[in-house]
C-alpha positions as CSV (number, residue, x, y, z in Angstrom):
1,X,2.7,-10.7,0.0
2,X,-0.6,-12.3,0.3
3,X,-0.4,-13.5,-3.3
4,X,2.9,-15.2,-2.8
5,X,1.5,-17.2,0.4
6,X,-1.5,-18.1,-1.5
7,X,0.5,-19.1,-4.6
8,X,3.3,-21.1,-2.6
9,X,1.0,-22.9,0.1
10,X,-2.2,-23.3,-2.3
11,X,-4.6,-25.5,-0.5
12,X,-2.6,-26.1,2.6
13,X,-3.2,-22.3,3.5
14,X,-6.2,-21.7,5.8
15,X,-8.1,-18.8,4.7
16,X,-11.0,-18.0,7.4
17,X,-14.2,-16.5,6.0
18,X,-14.6,-13.0,5.8
19,X,-17.3,-12.9,8.7
20,X,-15.3,-15.2,10.9
21,X,-16.2,-13.3,14.0
22,X,-19.8,-14.5,14.0
23,X,-18.8,-18.0,13.2
24,X,-17.5,-20.7,15.5
25,X,-14.0,-21.4,15.2
26,X,-13.0,-24.7,13.1
27,X,-12.1,-27.9,14.8
28,X,-8.7,-29.1,15.2
29,X,-9.4,-31.9,12.9
30,X,-10.5,-29.4,10.1
31,X,-7.2,-27.7,10.7
32,X,-5.1,-30.8,10.1
33,X,-2.3,-30.2,7.3
34,X,-3.1,-26.7,7.2
35,X,-0.8,-23.7,7.4
36,X,-2.2,-20.9,9.7
37,X,-0.5,-17.5,9.4
38,X,-1.1,-14.8,12.0
39,X,0.0,-11.1,11.3
40,X,-1.1,-7.6,12.1
41,X,-1.4,-4.5,10.2
42,X,1.4,-1.9,10.4
43,X,0.3,1.4,11.7
44,X,1.7,4.9,11.2
45,X,3.8,6.8,13.5
46,X,2.8,6.4,17.2
47,X,0.3,8.9,18.5
48,X,2.0,11.6,20.3
49,X,-0.1,12.9,23.4
50,X,-0.3,16.7,22.8
51,X,-1.4,17.2,26.6
52,X,2.0,15.8,27.8
53,X,4.0,19.3,27.0
54,X,5.0,20.3,30.4
55,X,7.0,23.1,29.4
56,X,4.0,25.5,29.4
57,X,3.4,24.8,33.1
58,X,4.3,27.8,35.2
59,X,4.7,25.9,38.4
60,X,7.6,23.8,36.7
61,X,9.3,26.8,35.5
62,X,9.4,28.4,39.0
63,X,10.8,25.3,40.4
64,X,13.5,25.1,37.7
65,X,14.4,28.6,38.1
66,X,15.1,28.7,41.9
């Protein structure tokens, strides 16, 4: 997908330097006529909290059985 954006937009696409966290942000004037894309990486399945299993709690079983 990145290749498609780079091919279609060419020089209009703003690509930040790899160590951009250490460098100051570019000025608005430097970003004129540039296309900024923002995205996030897709993660896997959401983490399931293993301690959230309340079925093993004896106090809950007593309340249900009454």
